C-alpha beads as a LAMMPS data file, in Angstrom:
LAMMPS data file: protein, C-alpha beads

310 atoms
309 bonds

1 atom types
1 bond types

-500.0 500.0 xlo xhi
-500.0 500.0 ylo yhi
-500.0 500.0 zlo zhi

Masses

1 110.0

Atoms # bond

1 1 1 -164.188 -459.697 229.382
2 1 1 -165.004 -463.067 230.981
3 1 1 -163.197 -464.451 234.027
4 1 1 -160.728 -466.470 231.957
5 1 1 -159.739 -463.241 230.253
6 1 1 -159.746 -461.537 233.642
7 1 1 -157.324 -464.166 234.875
8 1 1 -154.816 -462.700 232.423
9 1 1 -155.689 -458.999 232.434
10 1 1 -153.744 -458.339 235.603
11 1 1 -150.640 -460.415 234.859
12 1 1 -149.898 -458.782 231.549
13 1 1 -150.171 -455.318 233.074
14 1 1 -148.096 -456.265 236.100
15 1 1 -145.274 -458.110 234.311
16 1 1 -145.600 -461.890 234.180
17 1 1 -142.238 -463.478 233.456
18 1 1 -141.052 -466.784 232.053
19 1 1 -137.754 -468.642 232.390
20 1 1 -136.240 -472.043 231.719
21 1 1 -134.631 -473.731 234.722
22 1 1 -131.912 -476.254 233.775
23 1 1 -130.627 -478.366 236.658
24 1 1 -128.363 -481.324 237.364
25 1 1 -128.848 -483.328 240.598
26 1 1 -128.558 -482.784 243.407
27 1 1 -130.677 -479.654 243.329
28 1 1 -133.452 -478.079 245.374
29 1 1 -134.857 -474.540 245.217
30 1 1 -137.056 -472.977 247.881
31 1 1 -139.737 -470.687 246.397
32 1 1 -140.762 -467.832 248.670
33 1 1 -141.593 -465.172 246.079
34 1 1 -145.220 -464.885 247.301
35 1 1 -146.439 -464.757 243.683
36 1 1 -150.187 -465.459 243.514
37 1 1 -149.748 -467.871 240.611
38 1 1 -146.898 -469.944 239.192
39 1 1 -147.122 -472.348 236.277
40 1 1 -144.499 -475.091 235.886
41 1 1 -143.976 -477.750 233.237
42 1 1 -141.162 -480.248 232.716
43 1 1 -139.719 -480.764 229.245
44 1 1 -136.821 -483.040 230.230
45 1 1 -136.155 -485.217 233.255
46 1 1 -138.395 -484.788 236.273
47 1 1 -138.950 -482.510 239.245
48 1 1 -140.780 -482.721 242.541
49 1 1 -142.946 -479.906 243.883
50 1 1 -143.113 -480.062 247.664
51 1 1 -145.683 -477.725 249.274
52 1 1 -145.282 -476.975 252.964
53 1 1 -148.752 -478.194 253.821
54 1 1 -149.503 -480.894 251.256
55 1 1 -148.319 -484.026 249.512
56 1 1 -145.335 -483.813 247.108
57 1 1 -146.156 -483.950 243.387
58 1 1 -143.867 -485.495 240.767
59 1 1 -143.691 -483.723 237.396
60 1 1 -142.583 -485.686 234.331
61 1 1 -142.201 -484.481 230.728
62 1 1 -145.473 -483.061 229.440
63 1 1 -146.964 -482.616 232.931
64 1 1 -148.034 -479.206 234.136
65 1 1 -148.582 -477.811 237.613
66 1 1 -150.106 -474.566 238.832
67 1 1 -149.121 -473.414 242.317
68 1 1 -151.267 -470.773 243.992
69 1 1 -149.449 -468.403 246.298
70 1 1 -148.529 -466.837 248.509
71 1 1 -147.637 -470.015 250.435
72 1 1 -144.042 -471.207 249.886
73 1 1 -142.978 -474.528 248.382
74 1 1 -139.851 -476.315 247.185
75 1 1 -138.941 -477.605 243.715
76 1 1 -136.299 -480.327 243.712
77 1 1 -134.911 -483.414 241.984
78 1 1 -136.078 -485.497 244.959
79 1 1 -138.831 -484.742 247.429
80 1 1 -136.513 -485.096 250.423
81 1 1 -133.624 -482.957 249.094
82 1 1 -132.922 -479.971 251.392
83 1 1 -133.083 -476.550 249.659
84 1 1 -129.784 -475.203 248.325
85 1 1 -131.100 -471.904 246.945
86 1 1 -134.088 -469.642 247.471
87 1 1 -136.153 -467.445 245.166
88 1 1 -137.691 -464.485 246.954
89 1 1 -140.030 -461.623 245.984
90 1 1 -139.324 -460.197 242.546
91 1 1 -137.647 -463.419 241.435
92 1 1 -134.422 -462.633 243.297
93 1 1 -132.346 -465.785 243.768
94 1 1 -130.017 -466.192 246.737
95 1 1 -128.393 -468.820 248.894
96 1 1 -130.255 -469.714 252.067
97 1 1 -128.014 -467.231 253.875
98 1 1 -128.920 -464.420 251.475
99 1 1 -125.911 -464.338 249.133
100 1 1 -126.944 -463.410 245.564
101 1 1 -127.032 -466.180 242.943
102 1 1 -128.949 -464.624 240.057
103 1 1 -125.866 -463.800 237.980
104 1 1 -123.756 -466.833 238.847
105 1 1 -126.583 -469.194 237.848
106 1 1 -127.504 -467.357 234.667
107 1 1 -127.061 -469.721 231.695
108 1 1 -128.272 -467.573 228.801
109 1 1 -131.380 -465.828 227.519
110 1 1 -134.216 -466.519 230.007
111 1 1 -132.305 -469.586 231.226
112 1 1 -131.167 -470.202 234.793
113 1 1 -129.695 -473.175 236.637
114 1 1 -126.648 -475.050 237.857
115 1 1 -125.575 -476.811 234.623
116 1 1 -125.831 -475.893 230.942
117 1 1 -126.488 -479.529 230.026
118 1 1 -128.502 -480.439 233.139
119 1 1 -130.730 -483.502 232.951
120 1 1 -133.860 -481.690 234.167
121 1 1 -135.506 -478.768 232.380
122 1 1 -138.472 -476.954 233.918
123 1 1 -140.330 -474.066 232.301
124 1 1 -141.521 -471.649 234.980
125 1 1 -144.047 -468.880 234.382
126 1 1 -144.829 -466.523 237.254
127 1 1 -147.738 -464.108 237.461
128 1 1 -146.982 -461.531 240.173
129 1 1 -150.445 -460.011 240.426
130 1 1 -153.568 -460.476 242.490
131 1 1 -156.743 -459.291 240.820
132 1 1 -160.365 -459.561 241.905
133 1 1 -161.652 -460.728 238.507
134 1 1 -159.076 -463.489 238.174
135 1 1 -159.619 -464.517 241.793
136 1 1 -163.208 -465.474 240.970
137 1 1 -161.664 -468.332 239.006
138 1 1 -158.507 -469.001 241.017
139 1 1 -160.458 -469.466 244.245
140 1 1 -161.967 -472.601 242.691
141 1 1 -158.525 -474.140 242.097
142 1 1 -156.588 -476.199 244.656
143 1 1 -153.363 -474.808 246.161
144 1 1 -151.396 -477.115 243.848
145 1 1 -152.984 -478.273 240.599
146 1 1 -151.342 -481.140 238.685
147 1 1 -152.234 -482.332 235.191
148 1 1 -150.251 -485.398 234.003
149 1 1 -149.325 -485.487 230.323
150 1 1 -151.541 -488.502 229.650
151 1 1 -154.714 -486.637 230.613
152 1 1 -154.252 -483.429 228.699
153 1 1 -151.567 -483.648 225.950
154 1 1 -151.080 -479.929 225.249
155 1 1 -149.175 -479.062 222.032
156 1 1 -148.120 -475.648 223.369
157 1 1 -145.280 -476.788 225.615
158 1 1 -142.816 -477.900 222.892
159 1 1 -143.418 -474.627 221.064
160 1 1 -142.891 -472.626 224.243
161 1 1 -139.691 -474.541 225.014
162 1 1 -138.404 -473.821 221.519
163 1 1 -139.229 -470.113 221.682
164 1 1 -138.018 -469.267 225.178
165 1 1 -134.298 -468.991 224.482
166 1 1 -134.652 -466.786 221.410
167 1 1 -133.745 -463.125 221.697
168 1 1 -135.565 -461.474 218.809
169 1 1 -137.712 -458.352 218.378
170 1 1 -141.159 -458.860 219.848
171 1 1 -140.128 -462.081 221.561
172 1 1 -141.474 -461.031 224.954
173 1 1 -144.920 -460.534 223.412
174 1 1 -144.797 -463.986 221.812
175 1 1 -143.844 -465.593 225.110
176 1 1 -146.513 -463.666 227.038
177 1 1 -149.209 -464.928 224.695
178 1 1 -147.926 -468.505 224.734
179 1 1 -147.809 -468.505 228.515
180 1 1 -151.333 -467.087 228.679
181 1 1 -152.609 -469.751 226.268
182 1 1 -150.923 -472.481 228.291
183 1 1 -152.539 -471.215 231.489
184 1 1 -156.008 -471.059 229.919
185 1 1 -155.587 -474.548 228.429
186 1 1 -154.552 -475.929 231.817
187 1 1 -157.485 -474.324 233.655
188 1 1 -159.939 -475.584 231.043
189 1 1 -158.485 -479.089 231.218
190 1 1 -158.683 -479.068 235.020
191 1 1 -162.349 -478.085 235.068
192 1 1 -163.256 -480.596 232.335
193 1 1 -161.987 -483.598 234.316
194 1 1 -164.513 -486.190 235.502
195 1 1 -165.603 -485.212 238.981
196 1 1 -164.264 -481.654 238.662
197 1 1 -165.988 -478.927 240.664
198 1 1 -165.767 -475.682 238.678
199 1 1 -167.605 -472.577 239.901
200 1 1 -171.325 -472.572 239.192
201 1 1 -171.040 -469.643 236.796
202 1 1 -168.295 -471.516 234.863
203 1 1 -170.552 -474.541 234.380
204 1 1 -173.432 -472.255 233.440
205 1 1 -171.436 -470.815 230.548
206 1 1 -172.243 -474.016 228.631
207 1 1 -175.992 -473.444 228.945
208 1 1 -177.441 -471.934 225.726
209 1 1 -179.573 -469.421 227.624
210 1 1 -177.643 -468.609 230.791
211 1 1 -174.317 -468.746 228.974
212 1 1 -175.560 -466.106 226.570
213 1 1 -176.767 -463.918 229.447
214 1 1 -173.449 -464.267 231.300
215 1 1 -171.487 -463.225 228.233
216 1 1 -173.686 -460.178 227.767
217 1 1 -173.079 -459.107 231.368
218 1 1 -169.354 -459.848 231.344
219 1 1 -168.627 -458.271 227.973
220 1 1 -170.607 -455.069 228.558
221 1 1 -170.955 -454.427 232.302
222 1 1 -171.491 -450.687 231.778
223 1 1 -174.721 -451.265 229.852
224 1 1 -177.842 -450.306 231.879
225 1 1 -179.007 -453.898 232.128
226 1 1 -182.383 -454.925 233.468
227 1 1 -183.750 -458.445 233.742
228 1 1 -186.059 -457.597 230.832
229 1 1 -183.276 -456.417 228.507
230 1 1 -181.064 -459.332 229.490
231 1 1 -183.896 -461.802 228.858
232 1 1 -184.490 -460.244 225.455
233 1 1 -180.818 -460.652 224.629
234 1 1 -180.927 -464.286 225.687
235 1 1 -184.154 -464.926 223.759
236 1 1 -186.364 -465.977 226.682
237 1 1 -188.923 -464.453 229.030
238 1 1 -187.949 -462.568 232.184
239 1 1 -189.371 -465.279 234.405
240 1 1 -187.641 -468.070 232.503
241 1 1 -184.274 -466.314 232.627
242 1 1 -184.607 -465.464 236.314
243 1 1 -185.368 -469.069 237.271
244 1 1 -182.762 -470.662 235.030
245 1 1 -180.018 -468.175 235.887
246 1 1 -180.576 -468.507 239.636
247 1 1 -180.716 -472.312 239.453
248 1 1 -177.441 -472.613 237.493
249 1 1 -175.393 -469.688 238.814
250 1 1 -176.678 -469.655 242.388
251 1 1 -177.825 -466.027 242.435
252 1 1 -180.171 -463.792 240.391
253 1 1 -178.855 -461.997 237.273
254 1 1 -178.707 -458.539 238.847
255 1 1 -176.907 -459.826 241.948
256 1 1 -174.313 -461.464 239.693
257 1 1 -173.959 -458.221 237.741
258 1 1 -173.338 -456.251 240.935
259 1 1 -170.586 -458.640 241.993
260 1 1 -169.013 -458.542 238.522
261 1 1 -169.060 -454.748 238.373
262 1 1 -167.518 -454.423 241.825
263 1 1 -164.761 -456.923 240.978
264 1 1 -163.908 -454.931 237.862
265 1 1 -163.983 -451.708 239.861
266 1 1 -161.743 -453.174 242.558
267 1 1 -159.094 -454.087 239.975
268 1 1 -159.302 -450.722 238.234
269 1 1 -158.882 -448.910 241.542
270 1 1 -155.736 -450.877 242.395
271 1 1 -154.184 -451.079 238.921
272 1 1 -154.858 -447.608 237.498
273 1 1 -154.878 -443.975 238.565
274 1 1 -158.408 -443.465 237.260
275 1 1 -160.698 -441.383 239.439
276 1 1 -163.535 -443.073 241.294
277 1 1 -165.935 -441.205 238.999
278 1 1 -164.192 -442.606 235.916
279 1 1 -164.152 -446.129 237.330
280 1 1 -167.829 -445.852 238.189
281 1 1 -168.744 -444.940 234.592
282 1 1 -166.588 -447.738 233.162
283 1 1 -168.295 -450.448 235.189
284 1 1 -171.879 -449.255 234.912
285 1 1 -172.553 -446.895 237.827
286 1 1 -174.060 -443.490 237.247
287 1 1 -171.699 -441.659 239.591
288 1 1 -168.859 -442.008 242.074
289 1 1 -171.443 -441.748 244.850
290 1 1 -173.432 -444.703 243.477
291 1 1 -170.302 -446.851 243.166
292 1 1 -169.088 -445.872 246.625
293 1 1 -172.407 -446.762 248.221
294 1 1 -172.510 -450.176 246.534
295 1 1 -168.829 -450.847 247.227
296 1 1 -169.193 -449.996 250.900
297 1 1 -172.370 -452.045 251.282
298 1 1 -170.950 -455.207 249.662
299 1 1 -167.252 -455.023 250.572
300 1 1 -167.331 -453.111 253.828
301 1 1 -164.824 -450.452 252.711
302 1 1 -164.986 -447.415 250.469
303 1 1 -163.296 -447.369 247.044
304 1 1 -160.639 -445.017 248.470
305 1 1 -159.910 -447.397 251.346
306 1 1 -159.667 -450.319 248.933
307 1 1 -157.251 -448.369 246.751
308 1 1 -154.952 -447.750 249.745
309 1 1 -154.874 -451.081 251.611
310 1 1 -153.383 -451.104 255.077

Bonds

1 1 1 2
2 1 2 3
3 1 3 4
4 1 4 5
5 1 5 6
6 1 6 7
7 1 7 8
8 1 8 9
9 1 9 10
10 1 10 11
11 1 11 12
12 1 12 13
13 1 13 14
14 1 14 15
15 1 15 16
16 1 16 17
17 1 17 18
18 1 18 19
19 1 19 20
20 1 20 21
21 1 21 22
22 1 22 23
23 1 23 24
24 1 24 25
25 1 25 26
26 1 26 27
27 1 27 28
28 1 28 29
29 1 29 30
30 1 30 31
31 1 31 32
32 1 32 33
33 1 33 34
34 1 34 35
35 1 35 36
36 1 36 37
37 1 37 38
38 1 38 39
39 1 39 40
40 1 40 41
41 1 41 42
42 1 42 43
43 1 43 44
44 1 44 45
45 1 45 46
46 1 46 47
47 1 47 48
48 1 48 49
49 1 49 50
50 1 50 51
51 1 51 52
52 1 52 53
53 1 53 54
54 1 54 55
55 1 55 56
56 1 56 57
57 1 57 58
58 1 58 59
59 1 59 60
60 1 60 61
61 1 61 62
62 1 62 63
63 1 63 64
64 1 64 65
65 1 65 66
66 1 66 67
67 1 67 68
68 1 68 69
69 1 69 70
70 1 70 71
71 1 71 72
72 1 72 73
73 1 73 74
74 1 74 75
75 1 75 76
76 1 76 77
77 1 77 78
78 1 78 79
79 1 79 80
80 1 80 81
81 1 81 82
82 1 82 83
83 1 83 84
84 1 84 85
85 1 85 86
86 1 86 87
87 1 87 88
88 1 88 89
89 1 89 90
90 1 90 91
91 1 91 92
92 1 92 93
93 1 93 94
94 1 94 95
95 1 95 96
96 1 96 97
97 1 97 98
98 1 98 99
99 1 99 100
100 1 100 101
101 1 101 102
102 1 102 103
103 1 103 104
104 1 104 105
105 1 105 106
106 1 106 107
107 1 107 108
108 1 108 109
109 1 109 110
110 1 110 111
111 1 111 112
112 1 112 113
113 1 113 114
114 1 114 115
115 1 115 116
116 1 116 117
117 1 117 118
118 1 118 119
119 1 119 120
120 1 120 121
121 1 121 122
122 1 122 123
123 1 123 124
124 1 124 125
125 1 125 126
126 1 126 127
127 1 127 128
128 1 128 129
129 1 129 130
130 1 130 131
131 1 131 132
132 1 132 133
133 1 133 134
134 1 134 135
135 1 135 136
136 1 136 137
137 1 137 138
138 1 138 139
139 1 139 140
140 1 140 141
141 1 141 142
142 1 142 143
143 1 143 144
144 1 144 145
145 1 145 146
146 1 146 147
147 1 147 148
148 1 148 149
149 1 149 150
150 1 150 151
151 1 151 152
152 1 152 153
153 1 153 154
154 1 154 155
155 1 155 156
156 1 156 157
157 1 157 158
158 1 158 159
159 1 159 160
160 1 160 161
161 1 161 162
162 1 162 163
163 1 163 164
164 1 164 165
165 1 165 166
166 1 166 167
167 1 167 168
168 1 168 169
169 1 169 170
170 1 170 171
171 1 171 172
172 1 172 173
173 1 173 174
174 1 174 175
175 1 175 176
176 1 176 177
177 1 177 178
178 1 178 179
179 1 179 180
180 1 180 181
181 1 181 182
182 1 182 183
183 1 183 184
184 1 184 185
185 1 185 186
186 1 186 187
187 1 187 188
188 1 188 189
189 1 189 190
190 1 190 191
191 1 191 192
192 1 192 193
193 1 193 194
194 1 194 195
195 1 195 196
196 1 196 197
197 1 197 198
198 1 198 199
199 1 199 200
200 1 200 201
201 1 201 202
202 1 202 203
203 1 203 204
204 1 204 205
205 1 205 206
206 1 206 207
207 1 207 208
208 1 208 209
209 1 209 210
210 1 210 211
211 1 211 212
212 1 212 213
213 1 213 214
214 1 214 215
215 1 215 216
216 1 216 217
217 1 217 218
218 1 218 219
219 1 219 220
220 1 220 221
221 1 221 222
222 1 222 223
223 1 223 224
224 1 224 225
225 1 225 226
226 1 226 227
227 1 227 228
228 1 228 229
229 1 229 230
230 1 230 231
231 1 231 232
232 1 232 233
233 1 233 234
234 1 234 235
235 1 235 236
236 1 236 237
237 1 237 238
238 1 238 239
239 1 239 240
240 1 240 241
241 1 241 242
242 1 242 243
243 1 243 244
244 1 244 245
245 1 245 246
246 1 246 247
247 1 247 248
248 1 248 249
249 1 249 250
250 1 250 251
251 1 251 252
252 1 252 253
253 1 253 254
254 1 254 255
255 1 255 256
256 1 256 257
257 1 257 258
258 1 258 259
259 1 259 260
260 1 260 261
261 1 261 262
262 1 262 263
263 1 263 264
264 1 264 265
265 1 265 266
266 1 266 267
267 1 267 268
268 1 268 269
269 1 269 270
270 1 270 271
271 1 271 272
272 1 272 273
273 1 273 274
274 1 274 275
275 1 275 276
276 1 276 277
277 1 277 278
278 1 278 279
279 1 279 280
280 1 280 281
281 1 281 282
282 1 282 283
283 1 283 284
284 1 284 285
285 1 285 286
286 1 286 287
287 1 287 288
288 1 288 289
289 1 289 290
290 1 290 291
291 1 291 292
292 1 292 293
293 1 293 294
294 1 294 295
295 1 295 296
296 1 296 297
297 1 297 298
298 1 298 299
299 1 299 300
300 1 300 301
301 1 301 302
302 1 302 303
303 1 303 304
304 1 304 305
305 1 305 306
306 1 306 307
307 1 307 308
308 1 308 309
309 1 309 310
């Protein structure tokens, strides 16, 4: 599993959800759900995203934005429109004074808003999870990412807009996959822009040698890798791999592998009931003791302390 796949491993397990917001001006919704990641795209009309600590961003049809939580922001028909509703943790919608609005603003299957025929339509996908593997990628994104339609032209949005209001067997699975594909396409497009600054390991994936080595490590972290076996898999000498890997990724192969294994372990500890021994075997450690020692040395806490934060 590479980090793009890891970006989605947590959300699907934790319950990402998708809805269509249909609004007629004046409208403004305060978002305080603390979700680590929210994806928004406009299919009709326009909408402003107004972060508390940054410049407002205007979304037009075909644009996409990714907001990284947990910081709050406002979505509105104009950047200076005061909020009239608020979405809190769990997607619960209320007035600013706390009166429930979820049912009164329900417009149909996965559709919510203040007017059935509103002039603005925004597709909103929320990922209420926070995983270590996905964070390796998300940490390289800005708090609010914006891709205008003219620079990325993704064919998935019309299909997603068409599918979202259907209520058929298996529809949630279809929407989950479409949302995941849209997120991956957006992240790829963002990192492929001129002047983009993706993580070093992301850039290194394009290298024929280091990219091969990274995929071997990511796809089979439990394998007892050595620099020699990794070099053999990549088709180069140990010295050549060590130099090239360190130059492109910024750390030696075995240091990268340790970080990858511990990120996987951290997510497994939080997301499953697996024993520390089981987690250790799954990510390439010989025992719970070996994992605990490495975890404590690198992260400063034991696996048990990580599993029970606070």
